[in-house]
C-alpha positions as CSV (number, residue, x, y, z in Angstrom):
1,X,13.8,-11.6,34.0
2,X,12.9,-9.0,31.4
3,X,13.4,-5.3,31.9
4,X,10.4,-2.9,31.6
5,X,10.9,-2.1,28.0
6,X,11.3,-5.7,26.9
7,X,8.3,-6.8,28.9
8,X,6.2,-4.1,27.3
9,X,7.3,-5.3,23.9
10,X,6.4,-8.9,24.8
11,X,3.0,-7.8,26.0
12,X,2.3,-5.8,22.8
13,X,3.3,-8.8,20.7
14,X,1.0,-11.1,22.7
15,X,-1.9,-8.7,22.3
16,X,-1.1,-8.4,18.5
17,X,-1.2,-12.2,18.2
18,X,-4.6,-12.3,19.9
19,X,-6.0,-9.6,17.6
20,X,-4.7,-11.4,14.5
21,X,-6.3,-14.6,15.7
22,X,-9.6,-12.8,16.1
23,X,-9.6,-11.4,12.6
24,X,-8.9,-14.7,10.8
25,X,-11.8,-15.3,8.4
26,X,-13.3,-11.9,8.9
27,X,-14.8,-10.4,5.8
28,X,-13.8,-7.0,4.5
29,X,-14.9,-5.0,1.4
30,X,-12.2,-2.9,-0.2
31,X,-12.9,-0.3,-2.8
32,X,-10.2,1.7,-4.4
33,X,-7.9,2.5,-7.3
34,X,-5.2,0.1,-8.3
35,X,-2.1,0.1,-10.4
36,X,0.7,-2.2,-11.4
37,X,3.9,-1.4,-9.6
38,X,7.1,-2.0,-11.5
39,X,10.5,-2.2,-9.9
40,X,13.6,-2.1,-12.1
41,X,16.9,-3.2,-10.7
42,X,20.2,-2.3,-12.3
43,X,23.1,0.1,-12.3
44,X,24.2,3.3,-13.9
45,X,27.6,4.3,-14.9
46,X,27.1,7.3,-17.2
47,X,24.8,10.3,-17.8
48,X,22.4,10.9,-20.7
49,X,24.1,13.1,-23.3
50,X,21.1,15.4,-23.6
51,X,20.1,15.8,-20.0
52,X,21.8,15.4,-16.6
53,X,20.1,12.2,-15.7
54,X,21.6,8.7,-15.2
55,X,21.3,6.1,-17.9
56,X,20.3,2.8,-16.2
57,X,21.2,-0.7,-17.4
58,X,18.3,-2.8,-16.2
59,X,19.3,-6.2,-14.9
60,X,15.9,-7.4,-13.8
61,X,12.4,-6.1,-13.3
62,X,9.6,-7.1,-10.9
63,X,5.9,-6.4,-11.0
64,X,3.3,-6.4,-8.2
65,X,-0.2,-5.1,-7.6
66,X,-0.1,-1.6,-6.2
67,X,-2.3,0.9,-4.4
68,X,-5.5,-0.7,-3.1
69,X,-4.6,-4.0,-4.6
70,X,-1.5,-4.0,-2.4
71,X,-3.8,-3.5,0.6
72,X,-6.0,-6.3,-0.5
73,X,-3.0,-8.6,-0.6
74,X,-2.0,-7.6,2.9
75,X,-5.5,-8.1,4.3
76,X,-5.6,-11.5,2.6
77,X,-2.3,-12.5,4.1
78,X,-3.7,-11.8,7.5
79,X,-6.4,-14.4,6.8
80,X,-9.3,-12.0,6.0
81,X,-11.8,-12.8,3.3
82,X,-11.3,-9.8,1.0
83,X,-14.0,-8.6,-1.4
84,X,-12.0,-6.3,-3.7
85,X,-13.8,-3.8,-6.0
86,X,-11.8,-1.7,-8.5
87,X,-11.4,-1.0,-12.2
88,X,-8.6,-2.2,-14.4
89,X,-7.8,-1.6,-18.0
90,X,-8.3,-4.2,-20.8
91,X,-4.6,-4.4,-21.4
92,X,-1.6,-6.6,-20.4
93,X,-1.1,-4.6,-17.1
94,X,-4.7,-5.1,-16.1
95,X,-4.5,-8.8,-16.9
96,X,-1.3,-9.1,-14.8
97,X,-3.0,-7.4,-11.8
98,X,-6.0,-9.8,-12.1
99,X,-3.8,-12.9,-12.4
100,X,-1.6,-12.0,-9.5
101,X,-4.6,-11.3,-7.3
102,X,-6.2,-14.7,-8.3
103,X,-2.9,-16.5,-7.6
104,X,-3.0,-15.1,-4.1
105,X,-6.6,-16.3,-3.6
106,X,-8.4,-13.0,-3.9
107,X,-11.6,-13.1,-5.9
108,X,-11.6,-11.0,-9.1
109,X,-15.3,-11.3,-9.6
110,X,-15.9,-7.7,-8.5
111,X,-13.2,-6.2,-10.6
112,X,-14.5,-4.2,-13.6
113,X,-12.5,-4.3,-16.8
114,X,-12.6,-1.1,-18.7
115,X,-11.9,-1.0,-22.4
116,X,-8.7,0.8,-23.2
């Protein structure tokens, strides 16, 4: 037997499951700005000699589509058919965003490439 709080949580999760099942295959049009997020992982053990800021030794870096592209990935992961409209630069970062979206099954047909 569940207490009131646990039962409420179970009921909310069941309702969420039903809502997610209903949106599977739904179409959504997303228009927005996008950018490439970069995450640098490392450590710092000293300060810069000319300013009081840490000097970081980067061990590894990661990239992922950010801003509205991140939202497009999330909607796609819920099973929605995402029509994503944005502009990206004609540069390595823009290509990286486009490739990552394509890899995840998001059409890049509506993405406008702007000359840098």
